[in-house]
C-alpha positions as CSV (number, residue, x, y, z in Angstrom):
1,M,2.4,-3.5,20.7
2,T,1.9,-0.7,18.3
3,K,4.5,1.8,17.1
4,A,2.7,4.6,19.2
5,G,3.0,2.3,22.2
6,W,6.7,1.8,21.7
7,N,7.1,5.5,21.1
8,K,5.6,6.2,24.5
9,I,7.8,3.5,26.2
10,V,11.0,4.9,24.6
11,A,10.0,8.4,25.7
12,E,9.3,7.3,29.3
13,F,12.7,5.4,29.4
14,R,14.6,8.4,28.1
15,T,13.2,10.7,30.8
16,S,13.5,8.1,33.6
17,G,17.2,8.5,34.4
18,F,17.5,4.7,34.8
19,T,19.8,2.4,33.0
20,G,18.2,0.2,30.3
21,A,18.5,-2.9,32.4
22,D,17.0,-1.3,35.6
23,W,14.2,0.4,33.7
24,C,13.3,-2.8,31.8
25,A,13.3,-4.9,35.0
26,A,11.0,-2.4,36.8
27,Q,8.6,-2.1,33.8
28,Q,8.7,-5.8,32.8
29,V,9.9,-4.9,29.3
30,K,12.4,-7.1,27.5
31,E,15.6,-5.1,27.3
32,H,16.5,-6.2,23.7
33,Q,13.1,-4.9,22.5
34,L,13.7,-1.6,24.2
35,W,17.1,-1.1,22.6
36,N,15.7,-2.1,19.2
37,W,13.1,0.6,19.4
38,V,15.5,3.1,20.9
39,S,17.8,2.6,17.9
40,Q,15.0,2.9,15.4
41,Y,13.9,6.2,16.8
42,T,17.4,7.4,17.0
43,S,18.3,6.5,13.4
44,G,15.0,7.9,12.0
45,V,14.2,4.6,10.4
46,D,10.6,3.5,10.8
47,H,9.9,-0.1,12.1
48,D,9.0,-1.2,8.5
49,G,12.3,0.0,7.2
50,R,11.3,3.4,5.7
51,D,13.5,6.3,6.3
52,D,11.2,8.9,7.8
53,A,13.9,11.4,8.8
54,K,13.2,14.8,7.3
55,P,16.0,16.6,5.4
56,R,17.2,19.6,7.3
57,F,18.6,22.6,5.6
58,I,20.5,25.5,7.2
59,P,20.0,28.9,5.6
60,M,23.2,30.6,4.5
61,R,23.9,34.1,3.7
62,L,26.8,34.8,1.3
63,D,28.7,38.0,1.3
64,E,30.1,39.6,-1.9
65,S,33.5,37.8,-1.7
66,A,31.7,34.4,-1.6
67,M,29.6,35.4,-4.5
68,A,32.7,36.3,-6.5
69,M,34.0,32.8,-6.0
70,A,30.9,31.3,-7.5
71,D,32.4,31.5,-11.0
72,N,35.3,29.3,-9.8
73,P,34.8,25.5,-10.1
74,L,34.7,23.4,-6.9
75,T,37.0,20.5,-6.7
76,V,36.3,17.7,-4.2
77,H,39.1,15.1,-3.4
78,V,37.9,11.8,-2.0
79,G,40.9,9.5,-1.7
80,P,42.5,9.3,-5.1
81,A,39.3,10.5,-6.8
82,V,38.8,14.1,-7.9
83,I,35.3,15.4,-8.7
């Protein structure tokens, strides 16, 4: 089955309201294959391993007090490391 076919199957399952086991039994689809494709579409990873998830940016507006802090360095602590 093609990726487009699995995309349609995953969409139909998600809108069905059934559990995975019940939907697969009714549609004669192997449950492990359904969950494999559901996880691939959820993670944004294509079936050939490419990450097709698009980066998302949120616009921010900074007021004057935030702009004044721009001259101060940013310190990030991760465990014992300081960046």
